[in-house]
DRENDO-1510 file (C-alpha; in Angstrom, 1 decimal, always signed):
<recs>
REC; n; res; u; v; w
REC; 1; MET; +0.1; +0.0; +0.1 .
REC; 2; TYR; +1.3; +3.4; -0.8 .
REC; 3; ALA; +1.6; +6.2; +1.8 .
REC; 4; ASP; -0.4; +8.6; -0.3 .
REC; 5; THR; -3.3; +6.5; -0.9 .
REC; 6; ALA; -3.5; +5.0; +2.5 .
REC; 7; ALA; -4.8; +8.3; +4.0 .
REC; 8; LEU; -7.9; +7.7; +2.1 .
REC; 9; GLU; -8.8; +4.4; +3.1 .
REC; 10; PHE; -10.9; +5.2; +6.2 .
REC; 11; THR; -12.8; +2.6; +7.9 .
REC; 12; HIS; -14.5; +5.0; +10.8 .
REC; 13; TYR; -16.1; +8.4; +10.4 .
REC; 14; ASP; -13.8; +9.8; +13.2 .
REC; 15; SER; -10.6; +8.9; +11.3 .
REC; 16; PHE; -12.2; +10.7; +8.2 .
REC; 17; CYS; -12.8; +14.0; +10.5 .
REC; 18; VAL; -9.3; +13.8; +12.1 .
REC; 19; GLN; -7.8; +13.6; +8.7 .
REC; 20; LEU; -10.1; +16.6; +7.4 .
REC; 21; GLY; -8.7; +18.6; +10.6 .
REC; 22; ARG; -5.0; +17.6; +9.4 .
REC; 23; TRP; -5.4; +18.8; +5.9 .
REC; 24; THR; -7.1; +22.0; +7.0 .
REC; 25; ARG; -4.2; +22.5; +9.7 .
REC; 26; GLU; -1.7; +21.9; +6.7 .
REC; 27; GLY; -3.0; +24.4; +4.4 .
REC; 28; LEU; -4.7; +22.0; +2.1 .
REC; 29; LEU; -8.3; +22.8; +2.9 .
REC; 30; GLU; -10.1; +25.8; +4.4 .
REC; 31; LYS; -13.2; +25.1; +6.4 .
REC; 32; ILE; -15.7; +27.8; +5.4 .
REC; 33; ALA; -19.0; +26.3; +7.4 .
REC; 34; ASN; -19.8; +23.6; +9.7 .
REC; 35; ALA; -18.8; +20.4; +8.1 .
REC; 36; THR; -18.2; +22.3; +4.8 .
REC; 37; TYR; -14.5; +22.4; +3.5 .
REC; 38; ARG; -13.1; +23.5; +0.2 .
REC; 39; LEU; -9.6; +23.3; -1.5 .
REC; 40; ALA; -7.3; +26.0; -0.2 .
REC; 41; PRO; -6.7; +28.7; -3.1 .
REC; 42; ASP; -2.7; +27.9; -2.9 .
REC; 43; CYS; -3.5; +24.3; -3.9 .
REC; 44; LEU; -5.8; +25.5; -7.0 .
REC; 45; PRO; -3.8; +25.4; -10.4 .
REC; 46; PRO; -3.5; +28.9; -11.8 .
REC; 47; GLN; -6.5; +30.4; -13.7 .
REC; 48; GLN; -5.8; +31.1; -17.5 .
REC; 49; PRO; -6.9; +34.7; -18.4 .
REC; 50; THR; -10.1; +34.4; -20.6 .
REC; 51; ASP; -10.6; +35.9; -24.0 .
REC; 52; SER; -14.0; +37.4; -24.3 .
REC; 53; ARG; -13.3; +37.8; -28.1 .
REC; 54; ARG; -13.0; +34.1; -28.7 .
REC; 55; PRO; -15.7; +32.1; -29.9 .
</recs>
């Protein structure tokens, strides 16, 4: 089993909650409301500028 995939093999709800908290403290996620998380802006790929003249 690979270390990076082992983190997603949860057998208990509590384990998943602990992992969400860890990712939040590490800056990978942001908690935006109760039980609501989103990917931290630093983890998102850069957005390409859009050209409104393109079809």
